[in-house]
C-alpha positions in Angstrom: 24.4 105.0 107.3 27.9 106.2 106.5 28.6 107.3 110.0 27.1 104.1 111.4 29.3 102.0 109.2 32.4 103.9 110.2 31.5 103.5 113.9 31.3 99.7 113.3 34.7 99.8 111.7 36.1 101.8 114.6 34.6 99.3 117.1 36.2 96.4 115.2 39.6 98.2 115.2 39.4 98.9 119.0 38.5 95.2 119.7 41.6 94.2 117.8 43.9 96.6 119.6 42.5 95.6 123.0 42.8 91.9 122.1 39.4 91.3 123.6 37.1 89.7 120.9 35.6 86.5 119.7 37.5 85.8 116.4 34.4 84.0 114.9 32.0 86.8 115.7 34.6 89.5 114.8 35.4 88.0 111.4 31.7 87.5 110.5 30.8 91.1 111.6 33.7 92.4 109.5 32.6 90.4 106.5 29.0 91.6 106.9 30.3 95.2 106.9 31.6 94.6 103.4 28.1 94.3 102.0 27.4 97.9 102.8 30.5 99.0 100.8 29.4 96.7 97.9 26.0 98.5 97.8 27.9 101.9 97.6 30.2 100.5 94.8 33.2 101.0 97.1 34.9 97.8 96.2 38.3 98.8 97.7 36.9 99.0 101.2 34.6 96.0 100.6 37.5 93.8 99.6 39.6 95.1 102.5 37.0 94.2 105.2 36.5 90.7 103.6 40.3 90.2 103.5 40.5 91.1 107.2 37.7 88.8 108.0 39.3 85.9 106.2 42.7 86.6 107.8 41.4 86.6 111.3 39.4 83.5 110.7 42.4 81.7 109.2 44.0 81.8 112.7 41.1 79.7 114.1 41.9 76.1 113.3 39.3 73.4 113.2 41.0 71.9 116.2 41.1 74.3 119.1 44.5 72.8 120.2 46.2 74.3 117.1 44.3 77.6 117.2 45.8 80.9 118.0 42.6 81.6 119.9 42.2 78.7 122.4 38.6 78.4 123.4 36.6 75.2 123.8 33.5 76.9 122.3 35.1 76.9 118.9 33.7 73.6 117.7 34.3 72.5 114.2 30.7 73.0 113.0 30.7 76.6 114.1 34.0 77.3 112.4 32.8 75.7 109.2 29.6 77.7 109.2 31.4 81.0 109.8 33.9 80.2 107.1 31.0 79.4 104.7 29.2 82.6 105.6 32.3 84.7 104.8 32.8 82.8 101.6 29.2 83.8 100.7 30.1 87.5 101.3 33.0 87.1 99.0 30.6 85.5 96.4 28.3 88.6 96.6 31.3 90.8 96.2 32.4 89.0 93.0 28.8 88.9 91.6 28.2 92.6 92.1 31.7 93.6 90.9 31.1 91.8 87.6 27.5 93.1 87.3 28.7 96.7 87.9 31.5 96.2 85.5 29.1 95.1 82.8 26.9 98.2 83.4 30.0 100.4 83.2 31.0 98.7 79.9 27.6 99.1 78.4 27.5 102.8 79.5 31.0 103.3 77.9 29.8 101.7 74.6 26.8 104.0 74.6 29.0 107.0 75.4 31.4 106.1 72.5 28.5 105.9 70.1 27.2 109.3 71.2 30.7 110.7 70.8 31.1 109.4 67.3 27.8 110.8 66.3 28.7 114.2 67.8 32.1 114.1 66.0 30.4 113.4 62.7 28.0 116.2 63.2 30.8 118.6 64.1 32.7 117.6 61.0 29.9 118.9 58.8 29.3 122.1 60.7 29.7 125.3 58.6 32.9 127.2 59.4 31.0 130.4 59.3 28.7 129.3 62.1 31.7 128.4 64.2 33.1 131.9 63.7 29.8 133.5 64.7 29.7 131.3 67.8 33.2 132.4 68.9 32.3 136.0 68.4 29.2 135.7 70.5 31.2 134.0 73.3 33.7 136.8 73.2 31.0 139.4 73.6 29.4 137.5 76.5 32.8 137.4 78.3 33.3 141.2 77.9 29.8 141.8 79.2 30.5 139.5 82.2 33.7 141.4 83.0 31.7 144.7 83.0 29.1 143.3 85.3 31.7 142.0 87.7 33.3 145.5 87.9 29.9 147.0 88.8 29.3 144.4 91.4 32.7 145.0 93.0 32.0 148.8 93.3 28.6 148.1 94.8 30.1 145.6 97.3 32.6 148.2 98.5 29.9 150.6 99.4 28.1 148.1 101.6 28.7 148.3 105.4 31.1 145.8 106.9 28.8 145.2 109.9 27.3 141.7 110.2 23.6 141.4 109.9 21.5 139.4 112.3 21.1 136.7 109.7 24.8 136.3 109.2 25.4 136.0 112.9 22.7 133.4 113.2 24.3 131.4 110.3 27.7 131.4 112.0 26.1 130.2 115.2 24.5 127.3 113.3 27.8 126.3 111.8 29.3 126.1 115.4 26.5 123.7 116.3 27.2 121.3 113.4 27.4 117.7 114.5 30.2 115.3 113.6 28.1 113.8 110.8 27.6 117.2 109.3 31.2 118.3 109.3 32.9 115.0 108.5 34.3 114.3 105.0 32.2 111.5 103.7 34.9 110.3 101.3 37.3 109.9 104.2 34.7 107.8 106.1 34.2 105.5 103.2 37.9 104.6 102.8 38.0 102.2 105.8 41.3 100.6 106.7 41.7 98.2 109.6 45.2 97.8 110.9 46.8 95.0 113.0 45.6 92.4 110.4 47.7 90.8 107.7 45.2 91.0 104.9 47.4 91.4 101.9 47.3 87.8 100.6 43.5 87.8 100.7 43.2 91.2 98.9 45.3 89.8 96.1 42.6 87.1 95.4 40.4 89.5 93.5 40.6 93.0 92.0 39.1 95.9 93.9 38.1 98.0 90.9 35.7 97.6 87.9 36.8 95.2 85.2 37.7 96.7 81.8 38.8 93.6 79.9 38.0 89.9 79.6 41.1 89.0 81.5 40.0 91.2 84.5 36.6 89.7 84.5 37.9 86.2 84.3 40.0 86.8 87.4 36.9 87.9 89.3 35.0 84.9 87.9 37.7 82.4 88.9 37.8 83.7 92.4 34.0 83.7 92.7 33.8 80.2 91.4 36.3 79.1 94.1 34.3 80.8 96.8 31.2 79.0 95.5 33.0 75.6 95.6 34.0 76.3 99.3 30.6 77.6 100.4 28.6 74.6 99.2 30.8 72.3 101.3 28.8 73.5 104.3 25.6 74.7 102.6 24.8 71.4 101.0 21.6 70.7 99.0 20.4 68.1 101.6 20.4 70.3 104.6 20.2 73.9 103.3 18.1 73.9 100.1 17.4 77.6 100.0 21.0 78.7 100.8 22.4 76.1 98.3 20.1 77.4 95.6 21.1 81.0 96.1 24.8 80.1 95.9 24.2 78.2 92.7 22.2 81.1 91.3 25.1 83.4 92.1 27.4 81.0 90.1 25.0 81.4 87.2 25.2 85.2 87.5 29.0 85.0 87.4 28.9 83.0 84.1 26.3 85.4 82.7 28.4 88.5 83.3 31.7 87.0 82.3 30.1 86.1 78.9 29.5 89.8 78.2 33.2 90.4 78.2 33.9 87.5 75.8 33.9 88.4 72.1 33.7 84.8 70.9 30.1 83.8 70.5 30.8 80.1 70.6 32.5 80.5 74.0 29.5 82.6 75.1 27.2 79.7 74.2 29.4 77.3 76.3 29.2 79.6 79.3 25.4 79.8 79.1 25.2 76.0 78.6 27.0 75.7 82.0 24.4 78.0 83.4 21.7 75.7 82.0 23.4 72.6 83.5 23.8 74.3 86.9 20.2 75.5 87.1 18.7 72.3 85.7 20.6 70.2 88.3 19.2 72.5 91.0 15.5 72.7 90.0 15.0 69.0 88.9 14.9 67.5 92.4 13.0 70.3 94.1 9.6 69.6 95.6 7.2 72.1 93.9 4.8 72.2 96.8 7.4 73.3 99.2 9.6 75.4 96.9 7.1 76.8 94.4 8.5 80.3 94.4 12.1 79.1 94.0 11.0 76.8 91.1 9.4 79.8 89.4 12.6 81.8 89.6 14.7 78.9 88.3 12.3 78.1 85.4 12.1 81.7 84.3 15.9 82.1 84.4 16.4 78.9 82.5 14.0 80.2 79.8 16.0 83.4 79.6 19.3 81.6 79.3 18.1 79.3 76.6 16.5 82.2 74.7 20.0 84.0 74.9 21.6 80.8 73.5 19.1 80.8 70.6 20.0 84.4 69.7 23.7 83.5 69.8 23.2 80.5 67.6 21.3 82.6 65.1 24.1 85.2 65.1 26.7 82.4 64.5 24.5 81.0 61.7 24.5 84.4 60.0 28.3 84.3 59.7 28.6 80.7 58.3 26.6 78.1 56.5 24.5 75.9 58.8 23.6 72.3 57.8 20.2 70.6 58.5 21.5 68.9 61.6 22.5 72.2 63.3 19.2 73.8 62.4 17.6 70.8 64.1 19.6 71.6 67.2 18.6 75.3 67.1 14.9 74.2 66.8 15.4 71.9 69.8 16.9 74.8 71.8 13.9 77.0 70.8 11.5 74.3 72.0 13.5 74.0 75.3 13.3 77.7 76.0 9.5 77.6 75.3 9.1 74.7 77.7 10.9 76.6 80.5 8.7 79.6 80.1 5.5 77.5 79.9 6.7 75.6 83.1 7.1 79.0 84.8 3.5 80.0 83.7 2.1 76.7 85.0 3.7 77.3 88.4 1.5 80.4 88.6 -1.6 78.2 88.9 -3.3 77.7 92.2 -3.5 74.2 93.9 -6.6 73.5 91.9 -4.7 74.0 88.7 -6.6 77.2 87.9 -4.9 80.2 86.5 -5.6 83.3 88.7 -7.6 86.2 87.2 -5.2 88.6 88.8 -1.5 87.8 89.4 0.6 89.0 92.4 2.6 92.2 91.6 5.9 90.3 91.6 4.8 87.8 89.0 3.0 90.2 86.5 6.1 91.3 84.6 7.6 87.8 84.4 4.3 86.4 83.1 3.8 89.1 80.4 7.4 88.9 79.3 7.3 85.1 79.2 4.3 85.2 76.8 6.3 87.6 74.5 9.4 85.4 74.7 7.4 82.3 73.7 5.8 84.2 70.8 9.2 85.3 69.5 10.7 81.9 69.9 7.9 80.4 67.8 8.9 82.9 65.1 12.5 81.7 65.2 11.7 78.0 64.5 13.1 76.7 61.2 10.0 74.9 59.8 10.1 71.8 57.7 7.5 73.1 55.3 4.9 75.9 54.8 2.2 74.2 56.8 4.5 73.9 59.8 5.5 77.5 59.4 1.9 78.6 59.6 1.4 76.6 62.7 4.3 78.3 64.4 3.2 81.7 63.4 -0.3 81.1 64.6 1.1 80.0 68.0 3.2 83.2 68.1 0.1 85.3 67.5 -1.7 83.5 70.3 1.0 84.2 72.8 1.4 87.9 71.8 -2.4 88.2 72.4 -2.1 86.5 75.8 0.4 89.1 76.9 -1.9 91.9 75.5 -5.0 90.3 77.1 -3.5 90.4 80.6 -2.0 93.9 80.2 -5.2 95.5 78.8 -7.3 93.8 81.4 -5.2 95.0 84.3 -4.0 98.4 83.3 -3.9 99.8 86.8 -1.7 97.0 88.0 0.6 97.0 84.9 1.0 100.8 84.7 4.2 100.8 86.8 5.6 97.5 85.6 8.0 99.0 83.0 6.3 97.0 80.2 5.6 99.7 77.6 8.4 98.6 75.2 7.4 94.9 75.3 3.7 95.7 74.9 4.3 98.0 72.0 6.1 95.2 70.2 3.4 92.7 71.1 0.7 95.0 69.6 2.6 95.5 66.4 3.3 91.8 65.9 -0.3 90.8 66.8 -1.4 93.2 64.0 1.2 92.1 61.6 1.2 88.3 61.9 -2.3 87.6 60.5 -1.4 89.5 57.3 1.9 87.7 57.1 0.1 84.3 57.4 -2.4 85.3 54.7 0.4 86.2 52.3 2.1 82.8 53.0 -1.2 81.0 52.3 -1.6 82.9 49.0 1.9 82.1 47.9 1.3 78.4 48.7 -1.8 78.4 46.6 
């Protein structure tokens, strides 16, 4: 794959040098090449190929009379489509750059925690143990030196003549192909010359984000690419493409929020995700876009569930009045509704829930039931009677998740559900006792 990608880059370079190429095809091929580099986390080369694509395309005006490349075949519609496709490649670049930056940030946080634990452990180590460890290392090094001396003596006694195996090995080295001998790192650092790409490379960073400011720069660039892409890929004519672009915008908000330390601002970002996705899913025809509706409803449930958690975190830091608790309850209800809408979309045309779900919907269904159960547990009830109603509903949904999982063990075995199911089992066992205690206290 690496050599194939490099070959494509060389071909694009030669076409530029020979000045024999279709600028629309060339720019789209160059932008498409960036997606390989994105999958390899090579954002420097990915950004470079995208910048070159945008630079070449910028020379093709919507009117062929003003274009550097005069060709009657460059009608406005084709130019607009090519531009929108390149914008979408830029969007994927920004989405993946932020996603990988979040993963790197979380890994760094975990590494810091491990380092602190190790440091604390080392602080309390006995000095005598450290001295013994150093002594053992010293003895090992001395033994190693003695062994090396013996090996050198033995090597000197061996004949200098090459064995048949050594000669065969040398012959194989001579037969190595280009792909065997080439330096992979050199191949991955693609640079296309003869293109003024600098101004486009400055639009977005080419390395992982470390701070909120870095992430915000990627987000702003990605948002602009989204704005430009939907000018061509409108909802009326390109429903699926339009939906994917808007889902990418939601992803940009989601990952930017991770870098923000202010929980109120995080909530606002997730609210924008809700607005974006709701506006998208509301007019969709369920019969024609059932799978897309499922995706959007499930994501909306996750977003609203995240907002509930953030609201609870804020409430723990400051007093919350009755009006705000009512808003949190409404948010809980909204999240539950989204997950229930998702589950309803799993029904067949006769409104019957299937005995066995498709593999791609098993995990979302089980997780949805557990999300719903937890959300019922987060409601702020008006009285004890209402609290018991919510806890009973929570128990019901935990049991629904367990019922499907236990009834389809072979299917669920590789669905990475162990952690969620363990929680569901524990809560299904705990809730009846909790409800009984509440009843006794009420009496």
